[in-house]
C-alpha positions as CSV (number, residue, x, y, z in Angstrom):
1,M,89.5,2.2,19.8
2,A,88.8,4.1,16.7
3,K,86.5,1.3,15.4
4,S,84.5,1.2,18.7
5,V,84.0,5.0,18.3
6,K,82.8,4.7,14.9
7,K,80.5,2.0,15.7
8,E,79.1,4.0,18.6
9,K,78.6,7.1,16.3
10,A,76.7,4.8,13.9
11,M,74.5,3.5,16.6
12,V,73.5,7.0,18.0
13,S,72.8,8.0,14.5
14,E,70.6,5.0,13.9
15,I,68.8,5.8,17.1
16,Q,68.3,9.5,16.0
17,K,66.7,8.5,12.7
18,K,63.1,9.8,12.5
19,P,61.9,9.5,8.9
20,V,59.0,11.8,8.1
21,Q,56.2,10.2,6.4
22,I,54.5,11.5,3.5
23,T,50.7,11.8,2.7
24,E,50.1,12.4,-1.1
25,T,47.2,14.7,-1.9
26,I,47.2,14.7,-5.6
27,L,43.9,12.6,-6.0
28,R,42.0,14.9,-3.6
29,D,43.0,18.1,-2.3
30,A,45.6,19.1,-4.9
31,H,43.1,19.1,-7.7
32,Q,40.3,20.3,-5.3
33,S,42.3,23.6,-4.6
34,L,43.6,24.2,-8.0
35,I,41.1,23.2,-10.7
36,A,38.0,23.0,-8.5
37,T,37.9,19.2,-8.1
38,R,37.3,18.5,-11.6
39,M,40.0,15.7,-12.1
40,T,38.0,12.4,-13.3
41,T,38.2,8.9,-12.1
42,D,39.6,7.8,-15.8
43,E,42.3,10.6,-15.4
44,M,43.6,9.0,-12.1
45,V,43.3,5.1,-12.4
46,P,46.2,4.7,-14.9
47,I,48.7,6.3,-12.5
48,I,47.7,4.2,-9.4
49,E,50.2,1.3,-10.0
50,K,53.1,3.5,-10.0
51,M,51.7,5.6,-6.9
52,D,51.4,2.4,-5.1
53,K,55.0,1.5,-5.5
54,V,56.1,4.8,-3.6
55,G,55.8,4.1,0.0
56,Y,53.4,6.8,1.0
57,H,52.1,6.9,4.3
58,A,48.7,7.2,2.7
59,V,47.1,8.5,-0.3
60,E,44.3,11.0,0.3
61,C,42.0,10.3,-2.5
62,W,38.4,10.8,-1.2
63,G,36.0,13.1,0.8
64,G,36.2,16.8,1.0
65,A,34.5,18.2,-2.2
66,T,35.2,15.0,-4.5
67,F,32.0,13.7,-3.6
68,D,30.0,16.6,-4.5
69,A,31.9,17.4,-7.6
70,S,31.8,13.9,-8.9
71,L,28.2,14.0,-8.8
72,R,27.4,17.3,-9.8
73,F,30.0,18.0,-12.6
74,L,31.6,14.7,-13.5
75,K,28.3,12.6,-13.5
76,E,30.4,9.9,-11.8
77,D,29.5,7.8,-8.7
78,P,31.8,8.7,-5.9
79,W,31.5,5.2,-4.3
80,D,32.5,3.7,-7.5
81,R,35.7,5.9,-7.7
82,L,36.6,4.6,-4.1
83,R,36.2,1.1,-5.1
84,K,38.3,1.6,-8.2
85,F,41.1,3.2,-5.9
86,R,40.6,0.2,-3.3
87,D,41.2,-2.3,-6.3
88,G,44.3,-0.6,-7.4
89,F,46.1,0.6,-4.3
90,K,47.3,-2.9,-2.9
91,N,50.0,-1.6,-0.6
92,T,48.9,1.8,0.3
93,K,46.4,3.0,2.9
94,L,43.6,5.5,1.5
95,Q,42.6,8.4,3.4
96,M,39.5,10.5,3.2
97,L,38.5,14.0,4.5
98,F,35.3,14.0,6.8
99,R,33.4,17.1,7.9
100,G,32.5,15.6,11.4
101,Q,28.5,16.0,11.6
102,N,28.5,17.7,8.5
103,I,29.9,14.4,6.9
104,L,30.7,15.7,2.9
105,G,27.7,18.0,2.8
106,Y,27.0,21.4,4.1
107,R,24.6,20.8,7.2
108,P,24.8,18.9,10.3
109,Y,23.2,15.3,10.0
110,A,21.6,12.9,12.3
111,D,23.9,10.6,14.3
112,D,22.7,7.5,12.5
113,V,23.4,9.0,8.9
114,V,27.0,9.9,10.2
115,T,27.6,6.5,11.7
116,Y,26.3,4.7,8.5
117,F,28.6,6.8,6.3
118,V,31.7,5.9,8.5
119,Q,30.5,2.2,8.2
120,K,30.1,2.4,4.2
121,S,33.3,4.3,3.6
122,V,35.4,1.6,5.5
123,A,33.7,-1.1,3.8
124,N,34.3,0.3,0.4
125,G,38.2,0.7,1.1
126,I,39.0,3.8,3.3
127,D,41.6,3.2,5.8
128,I,42.1,6.5,7.5
129,I,39.5,9.1,8.4
130,R,40.3,12.6,8.9
131,I,37.6,14.3,10.9
132,F,37.3,17.9,11.3
133,D,34.6,20.5,12.3
134,C,34.3,23.8,10.8
135,M,34.0,25.5,14.3
136,N,36.6,23.3,16.1
137,D,33.3,22.3,18.2
138,I,34.4,19.0,19.6
139,R,30.9,18.0,20.1
140,N,30.6,17.8,16.4
141,L,33.3,15.2,16.1
142,Q,32.6,12.5,18.7
143,T,29.9,10.7,16.7
144,A,32.4,10.1,13.7
145,V,35.2,9.3,15.9
146,T,33.4,6.6,17.6
147,A,32.1,5.1,14.6
148,S,35.6,5.2,13.1
149,N,36.8,3.3,16.2
150,K,34.1,0.7,15.9
151,E,34.9,0.0,12.2
152,K,38.6,-0.2,13.2
153,A,39.5,2.5,11.1
154,H,42.2,4.9,11.8
155,A,40.3,8.1,13.4
156,Q,42.6,11.2,12.8
157,V,40.8,14.3,14.3
158,A,42.0,17.8,12.5
159,M,42.3,20.9,14.3
160,S,41.1,23.6,11.9
161,Y,44.1,26.1,12.4
162,T,43.4,29.6,12.1
163,L,44.2,33.2,13.5
164,G,42.6,35.5,16.0
165,D,43.5,36.7,19.4
166,A,41.3,33.7,20.9
167,Y,43.4,31.3,19.1
168,T,46.5,31.0,21.4
169,L,48.8,28.2,22.1
170,E,47.0,27.3,25.1
171,Y,43.7,26.9,23.0
172,W,45.3,24.4,20.6
173,V,47.0,22.4,23.5
174,D,43.8,22.1,25.4
175,L,42.2,21.2,22.2
176,A,44.7,18.5,21.4
177,K,44.3,17.0,25.0
178,R,40.5,16.7,24.3
179,I,41.1,15.0,20.9
180,E,43.3,12.4,22.6
181,D,40.6,11.8,25.3
182,M,37.9,11.3,22.8
183,G,39.5,8.5,21.3
184,A,41.4,9.8,18.2
185,D,44.4,7.6,16.8
186,S,46.3,10.8,15.5
187,I,45.9,14.8,15.3
188,C,46.4,16.7,12.1
189,I,47.1,20.6,12.2
190,K,44.8,21.5,9.2
191,D,46.1,24.8,8.2
192,M,43.8,25.1,5.1
193,A,44.6,28.7,4.3
194,G,48.4,28.6,4.6
195,L,48.3,30.7,7.9
196,L,50.9,28.8,10.0
197,C,54.4,30.5,9.6
198,P,57.6,28.6,10.2
199,Y,58.4,29.6,13.8
200,Q,55.0,29.7,15.0
201,A,54.9,25.9,13.6
202,T,58.0,25.2,15.8
203,D,56.0,26.6,18.9
204,L,52.7,24.8,18.0
205,V,54.2,21.5,17.1
206,T,56.7,21.5,20.3
207,A,53.7,22.2,22.6
208,L,51.5,19.6,21.0
209,K,54.1,16.7,21.2
210,E,54.6,17.8,24.9
211,A,51.0,17.7,25.8
212,T,49.9,14.4,23.7
213,K,51.3,11.0,22.7
214,L,49.5,11.1,19.6
215,P,51.4,11.3,16.1
216,I,51.2,14.7,14.6
217,E,50.3,15.3,10.7
218,L,50.7,18.8,9.3
219,H,48.6,20.0,6.5
220,T,49.0,23.2,4.8
221,H,48.5,25.2,1.6
222,Y,51.2,27.1,-0.3
223,T,48.9,30.2,-0.7
224,S,50.8,32.5,1.5
225,G,54.3,31.1,0.2
226,V,55.5,29.8,3.6
227,G,54.4,26.3,3.3
228,S,57.7,24.5,2.6
229,M,59.6,26.6,5.4
230,T,56.8,25.6,7.6
231,Y,57.1,22.0,7.0
232,L,60.9,22.1,7.8
233,K,60.5,23.6,10.9
234,A,57.6,21.4,11.9
235,V,59.5,18.4,11.1
236,E,62.5,19.7,13.0
237,A,60.0,20.2,16.1
238,G,58.8,16.4,15.9
239,A,55.9,16.3,13.2
240,D,55.5,13.0,12.0
241,I,53.7,13.3,8.8
242,L,53.4,15.9,6.0
243,D,50.6,16.4,3.3
244,T,52.1,17.1,0.0
245,A,51.2,17.3,-3.7
246,I,53.1,16.0,-6.6
247,S,54.9,19.0,-8.3
248,P,52.6,19.7,-11.4
249,F,49.7,20.1,-8.9
250,A,51.5,21.6,-6.1
251,L,52.1,25.3,-4.8
252,G,49.7,28.2,-5.0
253,T,46.7,27.2,-3.5
254,S,47.7,23.6,-3.1
255,Q,50.3,21.7,-0.9
256,P,53.9,22.0,-1.1
257,A,55.6,19.8,-3.6
258,T,56.2,16.2,-2.7
259,E,59.6,15.9,-4.6
260,V,60.7,19.0,-3.0
261,M,60.2,17.9,0.5
262,V,61.8,14.4,-0.2
263,E,64.9,16.2,-1.6
264,T,64.9,18.7,1.7
265,F,65.0,15.8,4.1
266,K,67.4,13.7,1.8
267,G,70.4,12.6,3.8
268,T,69.3,13.7,7.3
269,P,67.6,11.9,10.2
270,Y,64.2,12.7,8.7
271,D,65.0,11.2,5.1
272,T,61.6,10.0,3.6
273,G,63.4,7.2,1.6
274,L,61.0,7.9,-1.3
275,D,62.4,7.5,-4.8
276,Q,62.8,10.5,-6.8
277,K,62.9,8.8,-10.1
278,L,59.5,7.2,-9.5
279,L,58.1,10.3,-8.3
280,A,59.4,12.0,-11.4
281,E,57.4,9.4,-13.6
282,I,54.3,10.2,-11.6
283,A,55.0,13.9,-12.2
284,D,55.3,13.3,-15.9
285,Y,51.9,11.7,-16.0
286,F,50.0,14.4,-14.3
287,R,51.9,17.4,-16.0
288,P,49.7,17.2,-19.2
289,I,46.5,17.3,-17.3
290,R,47.7,20.3,-15.5
291,D,48.8,21.9,-19.0
292,E,45.1,21.1,-20.4
293,A,43.6,22.7,-17.3
294,L,45.6,25.9,-17.9
295,E,44.8,26.1,-21.6
296,S,40.9,25.4,-20.8
297,G,41.1,28.2,-18.1
298,L,40.1,25.5,-15.6
299,L,43.5,26.1,-13.7
300,N,43.2,30.0,-13.0
301,P,46.7,31.7,-12.9
302,K,45.3,33.5,-9.8
303,N,45.6,30.4,-7.9
304,L,49.3,29.8,-8.5
305,G,50.9,32.9,-7.3
306,V,51.8,33.7,-3.7
307,N,49.4,36.2,-1.8
308,I,50.8,37.1,1.6
309,K,47.6,39.0,2.2
310,T,46.1,35.6,2.6
311,L,47.1,36.1,6.5
312,L,44.4,38.9,6.5
313,Y,42.0,37.0,4.2
314,Q,42.3,33.5,5.9
315,V,40.7,32.1,2.7
316,P,41.7,28.3,2.2
317,G,42.8,27.0,-1.1
318,G,39.8,25.2,-2.1
319,M,37.7,28.2,-1.5
320,L,39.8,30.6,-3.4
321,S,39.6,28.5,-6.6
322,N,35.7,28.3,-6.1
323,L,35.5,31.8,-5.7
324,T,37.3,33.0,-8.8
325,S,34.9,30.5,-10.8
326,Q,31.8,31.9,-9.2
327,L,32.8,35.3,-9.9
328,K,33.5,34.5,-13.5
329,E,30.5,33.1,-13.9
330,Q,28.7,36.0,-12.8
331,G,30.8,38.5,-14.9
332,A,32.2,40.0,-11.7
333,E,36.0,39.1,-11.7
334,D,36.9,42.6,-11.1
335,K,35.2,42.1,-7.5
336,F,37.7,39.2,-6.7
337,Y,39.6,41.5,-4.1
338,D,36.6,43.5,-3.0
339,V,35.2,40.1,-2.0
340,L,38.5,38.9,-0.1
341,E,38.6,42.1,1.8
342,E,34.8,41.5,2.9
343,V,35.5,38.0,4.2
344,P,37.5,38.8,7.4
345,R,34.5,41.2,8.2
346,V,31.9,38.7,7.6
347,R,33.9,36.2,9.6
348,K,34.3,38.6,12.6
349,D,30.4,39.0,12.5
350,L,29.9,35.4,12.4
351,G,32.0,34.7,15.7
352,E,35.5,34.3,14.0
353,P,35.2,30.6,13.1
354,P,37.9,29.0,11.2
355,L,37.4,29.1,7.4
356,V,37.1,25.7,6.3
357,T,34.1,23.9,4.7
358,P,31.3,24.5,5.0
359,S,32.1,27.6,7.2
360,S,34.4,29.0,4.1
361,Q,31.5,28.7,2.0
362,I,29.0,30.3,3.8
363,V,31.1,33.1,4.8
364,G,32.3,33.3,1.2
365,T,29.0,33.4,-0.3
366,Q,27.7,36.0,1.9
367,A,30.8,38.2,1.4
368,V,29.9,38.0,-2.4
369,F,26.3,39.0,-1.8
370,N,27.4,41.9,0.6
371,V,29.7,43.1,-2.3
372,L,27.6,42.5,-5.3
373,L,24.4,43.8,-3.9
374,G,26.0,46.8,-2.4
375,E,24.8,46.5,1.0
376,R,25.8,44.2,3.8
377,Y,23.3,41.5,4.6
378,K,20.8,42.9,2.4
379,M,20.4,39.3,1.4
380,T,21.3,36.4,3.5
381,T,21.8,32.5,2.8
382,K,20.0,30.0,5.0
383,E,23.3,28.9,5.9
384,T,24.3,32.3,7.3
385,K,21.1,32.2,9.4
386,D,21.8,28.9,10.7
387,V,25.2,29.9,12.0
388,L,24.1,33.0,13.7
389,S,21.5,30.7,15.3
390,G,24.0,28.3,16.6
391,R,22.8,25.4,14.3
392,Y,26.4,24.7,13.2
393,G,27.9,24.7,16.8
394,A,29.5,27.0,19.2
395,T,31.9,29.8,18.0
396,I,35.0,31.0,19.8
397,K,33.7,34.7,20.0
398,P,30.1,36.0,20.2
399,F,28.4,37.1,17.1
400,N,27.9,40.6,16.1
401,P,24.7,41.3,17.9
402,E,23.6,44.0,15.1
403,V,24.0,41.6,12.4
404,Q,22.3,38.8,14.3
405,K,19.3,41.0,14.8
406,K,19.3,42.1,11.2
407,V,19.5,38.7,9.8
408,L,17.1,36.8,12.6
409,G,15.0,39.4,13.9
410,D,14.1,40.1,17.6
411,D,12.6,36.8,18.5
412,A,15.3,34.5,17.0
413,D,15.5,30.9,18.3
414,I,19.2,30.6,19.2
415,I,20.5,27.0,20.3
416,T,23.4,26.2,22.7
417,C,23.1,22.6,22.7
418,R,25.0,20.2,20.3
419,P,23.1,20.8,17.0
420,A,22.7,17.0,16.2
421,D,21.0,16.5,19.6
422,L,17.9,18.3,17.7
423,I,18.0,16.1,14.7
424,P,16.0,12.9,15.0
425,D,17.3,9.6,13.1
426,E,16.9,10.2,9.2
427,L,18.3,7.1,7.5
428,D,14.7,5.1,7.4
429,T,13.1,8.4,6.0
430,L,16.0,8.8,3.5
431,R,15.7,5.3,2.3
432,K,12.1,5.7,1.6
433,E,12.5,9.0,-0.1
434,C,15.1,7.6,-2.7
435,E,13.7,4.0,-3.0
436,R,12.7,4.6,-6.5
437,W,16.4,5.2,-7.6
438,S,18.5,3.3,-5.2
439,I,20.5,0.2,-6.7
440,Q,23.0,-0.1,-4.0
441,D,23.3,0.4,-0.1
442,E,25.4,3.5,-0.6
443,D,22.8,5.4,-2.8
444,V,20.7,6.4,0.4
445,L,24.0,8.4,1.7
446,T,24.5,9.7,-1.8
447,Y,20.9,11.2,-1.4
448,A,21.4,12.0,2.0
449,L,24.1,14.8,1.2
450,F,22.7,16.2,-2.0
451,P,19.3,15.3,-2.6
452,Q,18.5,17.1,-5.9
453,V,22.0,16.5,-7.3
454,A,21.8,13.0,-6.4
455,V,18.3,12.5,-8.0
456,D,19.9,14.1,-11.2
457,F,22.6,11.7,-11.0
458,F,20.3,8.8,-10.6
459,K,18.4,9.8,-13.6
460,F,21.6,10.2,-15.4
461,R,22.9,6.7,-14.4
462,E,19.4,5.0,-15.2
463,A,19.7,6.7,-18.7
464,Q,23.2,5.3,-19.3
465,Q,21.6,1.8,-18.8
466,T,18.6,2.1,-20.8
467,K,19.9,4.6,-23.4
468,I,16.9,6.7,-22.8
469,D,16.9,10.4,-22.0
470,P,14.6,10.9,-19.0
471,K,13.5,14.4,-20.2
472,L,12.6,13.1,-23.8
473,G,11.1,9.8,-23.1
474,D,12.7,7.6,-25.7
475,S,15.7,6.6,-27.4
476,Q,14.8,8.1,-30.9
477,S,14.4,11.6,-29.5
478,G,17.8,11.9,-27.7
479,S,20.2,9.8,-25.7
480,Y,22.9,10.6,-23.0
481,P,26.6,9.9,-24.3
482,V,27.6,6.4,-23.0
């Protein structure tokens, strides 16, 4: 009898097991959030073999700001980086972050460019494409989702989580249902600023699990200090996957630490099964890279602490690290907190969008202008004007009419359709424009996203091959480092 009861308990225990899965962010969001995306491919490649043995659900390694930073600051081909990752990760799925109709750039692109970018991302090794829109405008997601479905990639649609009286539980549930209907394979709660608190996570995940059959992944940042507790409550409520960062590049404006979450669920029905010894070896590899970044000033201590005022500012991790470096370059570090306080005011003027690329950059840059120039909207960027014109999509709240008038004037052309409906096919034109520099199919996409930066990189790449400095004209008068 005792044996029978014991056996029955063991069966129940087995049935109740629901291991939480882990997506590791060290190769993308962790270094994007802490050191402004400056980790090089050469720094990443040596650890791939060990990372491939861990058993991660996926490794997030591409997309987001990595594409821009690779070209602009590191003089690396992001496509080449992806191919090296694919060669090294034999057993692990590769994940990227994709900004919907904005791809990896800062404006909406034509549907043919979006579709081709998805096609080439998958062809070069991406398995999971996390697609989001900075306005949560579902119209800006469909083209990328359809393209991902066609390429047989996993299409994960992310809800850009934010706070505000319009962002109710009903809002998120309705959005999740629409995401499921559009053909997504899973849903991510993308809490890019660390705004989701533990018990709110319980409510949100519970509601989403009841409303949809899709797996739920949770992504947060530790900026406000509640991230690990939020993960615990989310998993207990049914979350399937967590985004974490290996400890040397965890916490602060990055994600909760991988090893901490693995230990938290050890011996429970949610046990990840990941090997702490192997994770420790990976952490040992990245620790000197972190220490060097601290010594050089690339890793700003401001990005490592806890700031509960994040719940007021709603500034995402990647935006914070870039904001500190921008103000430092302008000799205005003392204005950091003034700018943070201006951010929510600008956000409200622009219809209270979630703050995530590119809306975070648009709002952040405008906040910097407003503070440094001493007058609000004395100078505005083209992107601020485009937001107020509806060219990034629909916002949940109306724009501030006084600001809209000051920035755009009385006879502004305001659109209400899907922005990409007004953009004719671009691919053929772009191919002609960059024909002089193109040596691979993917170059047209690099050029499409960042035309000037791409041409500068193409010139650098050519100089590497010819050993001739394009500015000086011959190999005797100066050459690029090989």
